[in-house]
C-alpha positions in Angstrom: 87.3 100.4 88.0 87.9 97.1 90.0 91.4 97.0 88.8 92.0 100.5 90.1 90.6 99.5 93.5 92.9 96.4 93.5 96.0 98.5 92.7 95.2 101.0 95.5 94.6 98.1 98.0 97.9 96.4 96.9 99.8 99.6 97.5 98.2 100.6 100.8 97.7 97.2 102.5 101.5 96.7 103.2 101.8 100.3 104.5 98.7 99.9 106.8 99.8 96.4 108.0 103.3 97.7 108.8 101.9 100.6 110.7 99.5 98.5 112.7 101.9 95.7 113.5 103.8 98.1 115.7 100.8 99.2 117.7 98.4 96.1 117.7 100.9 93.3 117.2 100.8 90.1 115.2 97.4 88.9 116.4 95.7 92.4 115.8 97.0 92.5 112.2 95.6 89.0 111.4 92.4 89.8 113.3 91.9 92.9 111.2 92.8 91.0 108.0 90.2 88.3 108.9 87.5 91.0 109.6 88.1 92.6 106.2 87.9 89.3 104.4 84.8 88.2 106.3 83.2 91.5 105.4 84.0 90.8 101.7 82.4 87.3 102.0 79.2 88.7 103.6 78.8 91.5 100.9 79.4 88.9 98.2 76.8 86.5 99.7 74.2 89.4 100.1 74.7 91.2 96.8 76.1 88.7 94.2 73.8 87.2 91.5 73.2 83.5 91.5 74.8 82.3 88.3 74.1 78.6 88.5 72.7 77.2 85.3 72.3 80.6 83.8 73.8 82.0 80.5 75.4 85.4 80.3 72.4 86.7 78.3 70.1 85.8 81.2 72.4 87.6 83.7 73.0 90.7 81.7 70.3 93.3 82.1 69.7 95.4 79.0 71.2 98.8 79.1 69.0 101.9 78.7 69.4 103.9 75.5 72.0 106.6 75.6 70.2 109.9 74.5 73.5 111.4 73.4 74.5 108.6 71.1 73.0 107.7 67.8 72.2 104.1 66.8 73.9 104.2 63.4 77.6 104.4 64.5 78.6 106.1 61.3 82.3 106.6 62.4 82.8 102.9 63.0 81.2 101.9 59.7 83.2 104.5 57.8 86.5 103.3 59.4 85.7 99.7 58.5 84.9 100.4 54.9 88.0 102.6 54.2 
């Protein structure tokens, strides 16, 4: 999903910057870019997990069981034994 957002951003950013440069100028485009990046930094600081001195097992929360899926995985075992 993050890759999809990255692709959308990489396609739309030049279009938006090109359109804005005509109306707000060079300083406005860089001001807007700075505001977007600063927002990203703030969101990361507020919502990111602290990963210092922690293993992946400690960071990963266990997933709840999926009621629609069985625990045996018969199709994968059958494919491996064939």
